[in-house]
BAGUDO-483968 format. One record per residue (C-alpha): residue in one letter; x, y, z. Coordinates in nm, 3 decimals. Each point is the difference from the previous one (the first is absolute). Example, Ala and Ser with C-alpha at 12.3 -4.5 7.8 and 13.67 -1.06 7.14 Angstrom:
% BAGUDO-483968
A,1.230,-0.450,0.780
S,0.137,0.344,-0.066
% end
This chain:
% BAGUDO-483968
M,8.397,11.940,8.959
K,0.145,-0.328,-0.008
N,-0.284,-0.151,0.132
W,-0.243,0.002,-0.274
N,-0.330,-0.052,0.189
T,0.073,0.313,0.251
I,-0.224,0.306,-0.009
A,0.301,0.212,-0.072
A,0.119,-0.212,-0.296
R,-0.350,-0.012,-0.205
A,-0.019,0.380,0.044
L,0.357,0.085,-0.113
K,-0.074,-0.250,-0.298
R,-0.302,0.234,-0.106
I,0.166,0.294,-0.054
D,0.017,0.095,-0.400
S,0.289,0.169,-0.068
P,0.252,-0.032,-0.301
Y,0.300,-0.009,0.200
A,0.085,-0.231,0.310
I,0.340,-0.084,0.210
V,0.015,-0.223,0.289
L,0.300,0.036,0.244
T,0.057,-0.313,0.226
G,0.336,-0.089,0.146
T,-0.200,-0.350,0.069
P,-0.217,-0.100,-0.308
L,0.013,-0.377,0.111
E,-0.023,-0.127,0.352
N,-0.179,-0.329,0.038
K,-0.199,-0.109,-0.310
L,-0.038,0.099,-0.374
E,-0.353,0.158,0.002
E,0.186,0.284,0.213
L,0.198,0.101,-0.302
I,-0.316,-0.075,-0.254
S,-0.179,0.275,0.199
I,0.254,0.267,-0.007
V,0.058,-0.067,-0.399
Q,-0.373,0.067,-0.057
F,0.023,0.372,0.121
V,0.241,0.051,-0.246
D,-0.108,-0.218,-0.298
Q,-0.326,-0.203,0.101
H,0.085,-0.238,-0.337
R,0.352,-0.027,0.050
L,0.013,-0.352,0.146
G,-0.349,-0.092,-0.159
P,-0.258,-0.176,0.234
T,0.082,-0.094,0.313
W,-0.151,-0.344,-0.005
K,0.203,-0.067,-0.328
L,0.311,0.137,0.152
L,-0.052,-0.221,0.324
H,-0.059,-0.316,-0.196
E,0.315,0.035,-0.214
H,0.235,0.076,0.271
Q,-0.146,-0.166,0.326
V,0.082,-0.368,0.066
K,-0.284,-0.194,0.188
D,-0.046,-0.325,0.168
E,-0.280,-0.229,-0.052
A,-0.202,0.168,0.248
G,0.035,0.328,-0.180
R,0.192,0.164,0.246
V,0.307,0.216,-0.130
T,0.392,-0.171,0.069
G,0.173,0.229,-0.188
Y,0.092,0.245,-0.291
T,0.153,-0.066,-0.381
G,0.079,0.190,-0.293
L,0.041,0.314,0.244
E,0.284,0.152,-0.279
K,-0.253,0.046,-0.234
I,-0.219,0.224,0.231
G,0.327,0.209,0.016
Q,0.011,0.005,-0.364
T,-0.328,0.128,-0.024
L,0.060,0.267,0.289
A,0.307,0.124,-0.164
P,-0.171,0.280,-0.253
V,-0.181,0.142,0.303
M,0.218,-0.091,0.332
I,0.331,0.212,0.086
R,0.134,-0.260,0.258
R,0.291,0.253,0.185
R,0.181,-0.281,0.229
K,0.282,0.112,0.250
S,0.222,-0.253,-0.163
E,0.003,0.229,-0.291
V,0.069,0.317,0.148
L,0.247,-0.109,0.243
R,0.252,0.312,-0.137
Q,-0.241,0.190,0.202
L,-0.035,-0.191,0.316
P,0.274,-0.112,0.241
S,0.062,-0.359,0.068
R,-0.250,-0.194,0.209
T,0.108,-0.299,0.222
D,-0.265,-0.274,0.114
Q,0.053,-0.254,0.294
N,-0.224,-0.233,0.175
L,0.132,-0.051,0.349
L,-0.148,-0.317,0.181
V,-0.034,0.038,0.381
P,-0.118,-0.252,0.232
M,-0.279,-0.044,0.234
T,-0.001,-0.022,0.338
E,-0.168,-0.283,0.190
M,-0.332,0.226,0.118
Q,-0.034,0.121,-0.386
M,0.053,-0.337,-0.126
L,-0.293,-0.116,0.261
Y,-0.239,0.294,-0.113
H,0.099,-0.118,-0.348
Q,-0.080,-0.384,0.026
E,-0.294,0.090,0.195
N,-0.150,0.176,-0.310
A,0.167,-0.215,-0.246
D,-0.183,-0.287,0.142
V,-0.315,0.163,-0.024
V,0.051,0.051,-0.383
A,0.129,-0.364,-0.020
R,-0.352,-0.112,0.130
I,-0.196,0.247,-0.228
V,0.209,-0.136,-0.280
Q,-0.050,-0.359,0.074
R,-0.368,0.020,0.028
C,-0.017,0.218,-0.345
R,0.236,-0.260,-0.178
K,-0.295,-0.291,0.108
T,-0.325,0.218,-0.030
R,0.136,0.195,-0.314
F,-0.128,0.310,0.153
L,0.065,0.298,0.213
S,-0.277,0.133,0.183
D,-0.003,0.379,0.102
K,0.062,-0.085,0.327
D,0.329,-0.177,-0.050
Q,0.091,0.234,-0.220
R,0.011,0.271,0.250
R,0.171,-0.223,0.235
M,0.264,-0.087,-0.232
T,0.051,0.358,-0.087
C,0.033,0.096,0.371
A,0.234,-0.264,0.030
L,0.202,0.059,-0.277
Q,0.003,0.382,0.109
N,0.126,-0.118,0.372
M,0.258,-0.214,-0.162
R,0.152,0.308,-0.182
M,-0.034,0.216,0.297
S,0.196,-0.233,0.219
C,0.290,0.030,-0.228
N,0.048,0.343,0.123
S,-0.052,-0.045,0.347
T,-0.255,-0.165,0.253
Y,-0.076,0.358,0.103
L,-0.219,0.038,-0.309
L,-0.209,-0.301,0.123
D,-0.015,0.085,0.395
Q,0.121,0.348,0.045
E,0.163,-0.057,0.280
T,0.311,-0.263,-0.029
D,0.267,0.103,-0.296
H,0.187,-0.339,-0.111
G,0.149,0.040,-0.311
V,0.351,0.081,-0.219
K,-0.105,0.220,-0.277
A,-0.017,0.356,0.195
D,0.328,-0.116,0.183
E,0.145,-0.061,-0.360
L,-0.116,0.326,-0.116
A,0.143,0.195,0.276
A,0.359,-0.170,-0.086
L,-0.061,0.119,-0.359
F,-0.098,0.350,0.141
D,0.345,0.026,0.203
E,0.188,-0.087,-0.322
L,-0.199,0.207,-0.218
F,-0.009,0.308,0.196
T,0.360,0.036,0.042
E,-0.034,0.242,-0.333
P,-0.121,0.297,0.151
E,-0.267,0.061,-0.300
A,-0.130,-0.365,-0.026
K,-0.358,-0.034,0.023
A,-0.203,-0.321,0.004
V,-0.392,-0.056,-0.090
V,-0.117,-0.323,0.158
F,-0.354,-0.137,-0.128
S,-0.223,-0.235,0.207
Q,-0.352,-0.093,-0.071
W,-0.084,0.044,0.389
T,0.062,0.314,0.251
R,0.071,-0.261,0.282
T,0.317,-0.073,-0.235
H,0.105,0.358,0.035
D,-0.096,-0.002,0.374
I,0.296,-0.237,0.056
V,0.193,0.165,-0.234
V,-0.027,0.335,0.161
R,0.128,-0.140,0.339
R,0.342,-0.076,-0.158
L,0.006,0.338,-0.186
E,-0.088,0.216,0.352
A,0.234,-0.206,0.178
R,0.291,0.051,-0.250
E,-0.127,0.398,-0.017
L,-0.082,-0.021,-0.355
G,-0.274,0.250,-0.175
Y,-0.284,-0.188,-0.179
V,-0.345,0.092,-0.151
S,-0.310,-0.251,-0.024
F,-0.195,0.014,-0.287
H,-0.329,-0.221,-0.019
G,-0.385,-0.006,-0.062
G,-0.045,0.180,0.317
V,0.149,0.291,-0.117
P,-0.194,0.300,-0.064
S,0.038,0.080,-0.382
D,0.079,0.390,0.085
K,0.283,-0.099,0.213
R,0.153,-0.264,-0.212
P,0.217,0.273,-0.198
A,0.153,0.121,0.297
L,0.145,-0.333,0.109
V,0.154,-0.062,-0.369
E,0.127,0.383,0.057
R,0.165,-0.090,0.335
F,0.153,-0.359,-0.139
R,0.145,0.204,-0.286
D,0.143,0.310,0.161
D,0.072,-0.098,0.387
P,0.359,-0.132,-0.007
T,-0.089,-0.182,0.332
C,-0.323,-0.169,-0.145
R,0.168,-0.302,-0.126
V,-0.266,-0.267,-0.018
F,-0.358,-0.007,-0.212
L,-0.213,-0.267,0.133
P,-0.314,-0.036,-0.252
T,-0.271,-0.263,-0.042
D,-0.114,-0.061,-0.357
A,-0.200,0.298,0.024
G,0.366,0.180,-0.094
S,0.073,-0.278,-0.295
T,-0.169,0.249,-0.249
G,0.047,0.396,-0.060
L,0.290,0.035,0.216
N,0.340,0.186,-0.121
L,0.273,-0.177,0.223
Q,0.286,0.074,-0.181
H,0.234,0.134,0.324
A,-0.016,-0.336,0.084
S,0.254,-0.285,-0.136
T,-0.130,-0.321,0.225
V,-0.338,-0.164,-0.019
V,-0.069,-0.265,0.230
N,-0.290,-0.202,-0.016
M,-0.089,-0.200,0.353
D,-0.266,-0.186,-0.167
L,-0.076,-0.126,-0.372
P,-0.304,0.090,-0.187
W,-0.172,-0.286,-0.227
N,-0.007,0.229,-0.267
P,0.341,0.106,-0.198
A,-0.164,0.296,-0.130
I,-0.049,0.123,0.356
L,0.381,-0.068,0.081
E,0.103,0.165,-0.274
Q,-0.190,0.320,0.071
R,0.120,-0.035,0.347
I,0.369,0.031,-0.143
A,-0.101,0.284,-0.259
R,-0.076,0.245,0.250
I,0.379,0.011,0.044
Y,0.154,-0.179,-0.310
R,-0.122,0.280,-0.251
L,0.081,0.288,-0.211
G,0.169,0.248,0.200
Q,0.181,-0.243,0.198
T,0.392,0.050,0.015
R,0.130,-0.249,0.196
P,0.002,-0.421,-0.026
V,-0.276,-0.135,0.150
Q,0.006,-0.315,0.240
V,-0.364,-0.192,0.047
I,0.018,-0.232,0.282
N,-0.305,-0.275,0.040
F,0.006,-0.174,0.349
V,-0.115,-0.360,-0.039
S,-0.096,-0.221,0.289
K,0.182,-0.350,-0.030
G,-0.214,-0.306,-0.022
T,-0.310,0.203,-0.034
I,-0.305,0.098,-0.231
E,0.274,0.321,-0.094
E,0.182,-0.233,-0.225
G,-0.315,-0.164,-0.167
I,-0.084,0.383,-0.091
L,0.346,0.054,-0.150
S,-0.178,-0.274,-0.282
V,-0.301,0.170,-0.037
L,0.194,0.323,-0.089
A,0.188,-0.189,-0.260
F,-0.267,-0.160,-0.214
K,-0.152,0.367,0.010
R,0.295,0.167,-0.110
S,-0.027,-0.257,-0.299
L,-0.321,0.059,-0.079
L,0.080,0.353,-0.045
A,0.293,-0.067,-0.208
G,-0.137,-0.240,-0.228
I,-0.280,0.250,-0.148
L,0.203,0.339,0.035
D,0.362,-0.050,-0.024
G,0.037,-0.327,-0.247
G,0.068,-0.228,0.259
S,-0.142,-0.369,0.029
S,-0.282,-0.037,-0.253
E,-0.147,-0.266,0.230
I,-0.040,-0.034,0.386
S,-0.132,-0.261,0.182
L,-0.258,0.083,0.350
G,0.017,-0.370,0.127
G,-0.386,-0.042,-0.028
S,-0.335,0.152,0.085
R,0.050,0.341,0.245
L,-0.137,-0.191,0.285
N,0.250,-0.315,-0.043
R,0.273,0.254,-0.065
F,-0.066,0.165,0.294
M,-0.018,-0.343,0.224
K,0.304,-0.127,-0.134
D,0.229,0.327,0.082
V,-0.165,-0.022,0.334
E,0.071,-0.376,0.093
N,0.366,0.070,-0.154
V,0.012,0.267,0.274
T,-0.163,-0.156,0.256
G,0.169,-0.324,-0.047
S,0.396,0.177,0.093
M,-0.093,0.126,0.332
G,0.252,-0.162,0.188
E,0.298,0.130,-0.155
G,-0.016,0.371,0.247
V,0.311,0.016,0.256
A,0.052,0.265,0.264
V,0.310,0.153,-0.084
T,0.105,0.359,-0.024
S,0.170,0.086,-0.311
A,-0.149,0.057,-0.367
E,0.125,-0.243,-0.272
E,0.030,0.175,-0.370
V,-0.141,-0.236,-0.274
R,0.107,0.129,-0.344
N,-0.246,-0.093,-0.292
I,-0.289,-0.145,0.201
V,-0.249,0.082,-0.241
T,0.073,-0.122,-0.374
A,-0.244,0.010,-0.299
D,-0.086,-0.368,0.057
G,-0.163,0.065,0.346
A,0.354,-0.146,0.208
G,-0.021,0.142,0.360
S,-0.354,-0.211,0.081
M,0.005,-0.254,0.297
E,-0.077,-0.266,-0.189
D,0.343,-0.171,0.109
A,-0.041,0.042,0.352
N,-0.181,-0.254,0.241
A,-0.149,0.045,0.344
D,0.051,-0.273,0.274
V,-0.314,-0.204,0.052
D,-0.148,-0.217,0.285
V,-0.226,-0.259,-0.124
G,-0.287,-0.039,0.241
I,-0.306,-0.165,0.071
G,-0.176,-0.182,-0.334
G,0.332,0.161,-0.193
M,-0.140,0.358,0.048
A,0.328,0.227,-0.054
I,0.101,0.243,0.304
A,0.224,0.256,-0.161
R,0.201,0.192,0.276
A,0.261,0.316,-0.069
D,0.228,-0.162,0.228
G,-0.034,-0.360,-0.179
T,-0.195,-0.115,0.324
G,-0.339,-0.109,0.096
A,-0.235,-0.192,0.211
P,0.059,-0.374,0.015
P,-0.141,-0.240,-0.194
L,-0.284,-0.211,0.203
D,0.088,-0.376,0.064
T,-0.214,-0.172,-0.256
G,0.062,-0.351,0.197
S,-0.291,-0.219,0.139
D,-0.008,0.169,0.339
P,-0.270,0.263,-0.029
W,0.061,0.115,0.355
Q,0.365,0.116,-0.051
A,-0.159,0.209,-0.332
L,-0.218,0.162,0.239
A,0.266,0.095,0.250
Q,0.185,0.163,-0.281
V,-0.296,0.204,-0.119
G,-0.022,0.120,0.353
A,0.343,0.054,0.023
Q,-0.001,0.198,-0.313
F,-0.309,0.185,0.083
I,0.138,0.101,0.314
A,0.332,0.138,-0.181
A,-0.211,0.184,-0.255
L,-0.210,0.187,0.295
T,0.349,0.088,0.159
A,0.121,0.136,-0.353
A,-0.345,0.195,-0.028
N,0.008,0.175,0.355
D,0.387,0.047,-0.034
P,0.089,0.276,-0.250
N,0.397,-0.119,0.062
A,-0.090,-0.345,-0.089
A,0.093,-0.150,-0.304
A,-0.303,-0.060,-0.259
H,-0.184,-0.296,-0.002
P,-0.136,-0.144,-0.322
W,-0.318,-0.040,0.138
I,-0.051,0.378,0.075
E,-0.167,0.203,-0.270
R,0.026,0.363,0.031
D,-0.296,0.229,-0.225
P,0.240,0.233,-0.191
T,-0.308,0.268,0.020
T,-0.121,-0.013,0.353
G,0.313,-0.200,0.174
V,-0.245,-0.259,0.165
Q,0.183,-0.347,0.081
S,-0.207,-0.310,-0.095
L,0.118,-0.366,0.086
K,0.008,-0.244,-0.279
I,0.029,-0.393,0.133
P,0.114,-0.217,-0.276
L,-0.163,-0.373,-0.016
P,0.198,-0.328,0.022
P,0.014,-0.241,-0.291
P,-0.341,-0.170,-0.004
E,0.061,-0.316,0.153
T,0.126,0.189,0.326
A,-0.280,0.218,0.008
R,-0.194,-0.301,-0.014
Q,0.135,-0.198,0.278
L,0.011,0.342,0.213
G,-0.376,0.073,-0.076
N,-0.100,-0.354,0.133
A,0.233,0.023,0.293
L,-0.187,0.340,0.112
S,-0.335,-0.121,-0.096
A,0.061,-0.323,0.207
L,0.124,0.238,0.307
A,-0.283,0.229,-0.045
D,-0.213,-0.318,0.005
S,0.155,-0.128,0.321
L,-0.033,0.380,0.142
R,-0.378,-0.008,-0.054
G,-0.026,-0.316,0.168
R,0.152,0.121,0.303
L,-0.187,0.309,0.041
A,-0.346,-0.203,-0.066
% end
């Protein structure tokens, strides 16, 4: 019903009844229109015409794009007569305590290589979009795929190649289990968006002879209740492994620890995950642990979560009256991507997790704007960023074109070697399509003067060879 334009929403609003009630745990997730659509079912005149409400509360730029919201407290006051807002903070006497921790874990060298390759794809698309102010469907698909690959690489290289398992999170989780399961009745729920993450977790569980169940979209609906019952009733079944298919509709209060191997973009989905355990009927303190890979896109997601929480609080919980989106939707997205992909040089290969307190704050702290990648300036001032701070050496821009040609030849050979050797370091001239895996070679041109001299010299050589052949 949040999407007013769906067939379901339109059908529901045609129901003619003297009484109406909407029960929801997430009245607003991304934008104001979602809340408007829900309220219309209860009282279609409560918020007035949608165009008028948006006109009064939306902040737009010169191009007419929404950049923020204002006067949010007025919306809350208008809804007060028809809305009962029952927050957990108001019923804490009925609930045990909840502890949230963001654990910053390092990336291995192989993980950073995958992450950087896809970050480079994103950076090129962002640069092209900045110049043209247009994002084509093809580029949007490529960017979405690359961003997804970046997130997947944060868990393990196994999610991308299904062969290797370079990653720290699963081992940190195993260490957590070793400590947690010293208590005989302790149980944990481990969420991930991808079943392949659970595959590598299962290896650690089986090595420790810990019982588990997997719950995902591929499990037939008639078999799902048995999985929940086993986790609840079997004392040897210690871990429940759901994807987001298990983030709603499940009651798992018999667990007391929630682990998020990866963070969703939306705070409502994150809270839905946690609410499977932290809910009425829970009798023990709940521990929530979020694994966040250091120096990666996951740190940027924390800022996204902070902003969306502030939007929800501003309207429903008497929070800040004004919030800023920081430009148009496309510009905000591109800015977030640039902040993340501009900070890829900080990953280090170590073996222990680092706990970080107060990573996410109301003003969006926890973003990666303060981190800088090591950059080599190459041909014509082109920046070549690498995860390890290295890159191809710049070409000689002197007056000798043959020296520049020799350098191009040497780097061309190095690029071919890197392309055919899976153990070789990544070469900045080699690009790999994230969808097909096909590699291509992109050779940068020297400065115009050097290119002109080199072209003249090669033309003279060609004329000489033609003369000898004649």
